[in-house]
N, C-alpha and C positions, 0 to 999 in steps of 0.2 A: 386419265392420262396426264402425265407430267409433260407439258409441251416442250420444255427445255431439253428433255431427254428423248423426244420423239425421233424415230429413225429418219435418216436423211431421205430415204426412199419415199416417205410420205409426201414430201414436196411442200412448197410454200402454199399452194392452193389447198392442198389437203389439210394443212395445219389450220388455215382459216376456217375451212368447213367444219373441222372437228371442234374448234373453239366456239363456233356459232351454235353447234349442236349442244354443247355443254351449257352455253349461256341460256338456252331455251328450257333447261331442266329446272325443277324446283331446287331450292337450297338443300344441302346435304342433310339427310334425315327428315326432310319435310315431306309429308304425305300430299300428293297432288289433290286439289279440291275435287269433290264429286261433281259429276255432270248434272245439269238440270234436265238432260235428255235432249232429243232432237228439237231444234227450232223449226217453226213452220216454214214450209217452202216459200210462201209469199214473203215472209220477213227476210229470208236469205236472198231472194230475188231482188227485193227492194234495196238491200245493203249493197249488192253487186252493182245495181243500177246507180245508186248514189255515188259510188266510187267513179264510175264512168262519166256521170253527169258533171261532177265537180271538176274533172279533168277537161271535159269538153267546154265547160263554161269559163275556164281559165282561173279557177280558184286553187287547184292543186296542179302540180306537174309530176316530177318523179318523186316528190315528197308530199307529205300530208296524209291524213287518215280520217276516217269516219267510222263511228261505232253506233251500236244500238243495244239497249237492254234485251236480254233474252225474254221471249214472250211468255214463258212459263215460270220464270223465277227472277224477280227484280234484283237478286243478289248475284246475278251472272250477266255478263255482257258479251257481245259478239264483235270481233274486230279481225280484219285480215292479218295474215302473217306479214312480216316486213317486206314490202314490195311496192312497186309503182302502182298507184291507184287504178290507172287505166287498164291494167293487166289482171285485175282481181277477178277470180271466178268463185263459185260456191265452194269448190274444194280448198280454197285458200283461207277460208274463214275459220278462226279459232274461237273457242269459248274461254272466258276468263272469269275468275271470281273478282270481288271488288278490291282485293289487294293486288290485282293485276297479275295473278299467277295463272298460267294456262292450265286448263283441265287436262289436255293431252296434246302437247305440241308436236309429237311425232318427229322430233328433230328439227322442226321448222323454227326459224328465228322470229322473235317478237319485236315489234317496234320499241325502240328505246324509250319513247315518250308515251307509252301506254298508260302511265300513271296519271296523265291528264284525265283520262276517261274514268279509271277506277275511283280516283279520289273525288271527282266531281259527282259521280253517281252516288257516292256515300252520303254527301251532304245535301244533295238536291233530289229528293224523291220524285219531284215533278218532272225531272229531266229524263227523257227516254232516248234521246240521240244527241251525239256530239260530233262536231267537225273541228279539226285542227288544221290550219293551212298557213301558208306564207304568201297569200295573195298580194301581188305587187303594189296595187294602189293603196292598200290598207297600211302597209308598214310605215310609210312616211308619217302617218298620223300617230303611230306608236312612238316615233323617234323625235318629234318636233315640239310636242306640247300643244299643237293645234287640235282642238277637240273634234272628234268625228260625231257629226250630228245629222239628223234626218233631213235630207234635201227635198224629199218628195214622199208622197203617201205610201209608196211601196216599201219604203224603209222605215215605216212608222215604229217598228219594233226597236229601233235605236233610241227612241224617245225617252226611255228610262235612264239613259246615260250610258256611256261606254268607258269603263275604267281602263287604266293601263297598268299592267303588271310589271314591276321593276324587280328583276331577279336578284340584283345586287342587295336589295333590302333583306333578302332571305339567305342568300348563299355567298355573299361577298363579291369582290370585283374580278374574280379569276375563273369564272365558269365558262363552259362552251355554249351557254345560253339554253341548253336543253333541259326539259323537265324529265330527268332521268331517274327519279326516285319518288317514293311516296311523300316525303317531307315537302319537296318542291311542288308536287301535285296538290297537296293539301293547301299550301300557301296560295297557289293559283286559284283554287276553288274558293278560298276565303275572300280573295280579292274580287272575284266575279260576283259574289253575294247573290242577290236575286235578279241581277241583270241578265240580258240575253246574249250579249257579246262582250268579250274582253280582248284588248290588244296586249301584245307582249313586246316590250321595248327591244328593238334589235332582232326581232324573231318572227312574229306573225300574229295570229289571233285564234280565238276559240269561240265557237257559236254553240249554243245549247237550246234545245226545244223539246216539245212534247211528242214528236214523231220524226222518223227519217225524212219524210217529205217536208215537214216544217223546218228542220234544221238545214236541209239543202237550200230551201228558199232563203233562209236568213244568211247563209254563207255566200250565196250568189249575190244577193242584193246588198250585202255589206260591201262587197267589192265594187259593185255598180255605183253605190252611193258615194264611196270614196273617190271614184273617178269624177263623178259629178261635182262633188264639193271642191276638189282640187281645181277644176275648170272654173267654177263659180268664183273662187277666191282670186283668180286672175282678172276677173271683170270688175270686182268690187266687193261689197259686203253682202253675203248671202242672207236671205230671210229664211230661217229654218222653221220647221213645224214646231208649234208650241206643244206643251205636254198634253193638252186636251186633244189637239188635232192628231198627234202621234198615237195616242191611246185608241182613239176612234178608228183611225186608219188601220192600226195593227189588228183590231178586233175584226174588221171587215176582211182584211187580207188573210187572216188565219182560216177563214172559211173557204178560201179560194185557191189554196196551194196546189190542189190537184190539176188545175188548168195549166200552169207552167210545167209542172212535173211531167205530165203526159207528153208535152212538146219536147222537153229536154230529153226525156227517156227515149222517145222515138229516134231522135237525132243521135244520141250518144250510143245507143245499142245498135246502130247501123241499119235502122229501118226507115230512115227519112230520105 
């Protein structure tokens, strides 16, 4: 449809809906990627729960998203359609290839920043799940040059260092700050390197991990650690975990992520 020639009867809302539907389609002449087949019910349930938990824990609000690799094909990943995380259901989850093209969008709109997920999955085969958020205590560390460092053992995963992605270095000074294409997604993935978390100046952060439960743990405790560090800086000079302490703590905590997950899930899914 040529939207400039659309009939007036379609209305403003109808035009927006039509434009969104077109945006969800593959490029002209492009064959949609083949599906890897149905994902396991348990994986889909965990992805729904992750969306709800991240909202309940104050990591995401109406914005932000969490994805996971498909359990039968590492070249596919699962991510909700573009919507508020707290409202996500299994029916809202779409399958994407690593170029972030939906297998079958059915007219549903994709997140503009889905390229964060696809490009990171391309370069990090160890990463199984990703969270992108704008959690409020974290952004000041992205914008001030103050390093985000592990304040306590729960945040030991931050001990490998937390880089900051500066979008101006890749796209110049006049972007809307969003990772809205593969080139920006690749640059972000390169800046993350082998770290667990990266901050995005003027924007938010990304956490990566080996499972949905591990990445939710990291996203939540990155926000908690940022609050703790900001408070500690008001009192004096914090003593952070050293590299050895952080590594040992992270190893211990990686074996314990089910404990907070079950608590957070019970509360977020309305069973607490």
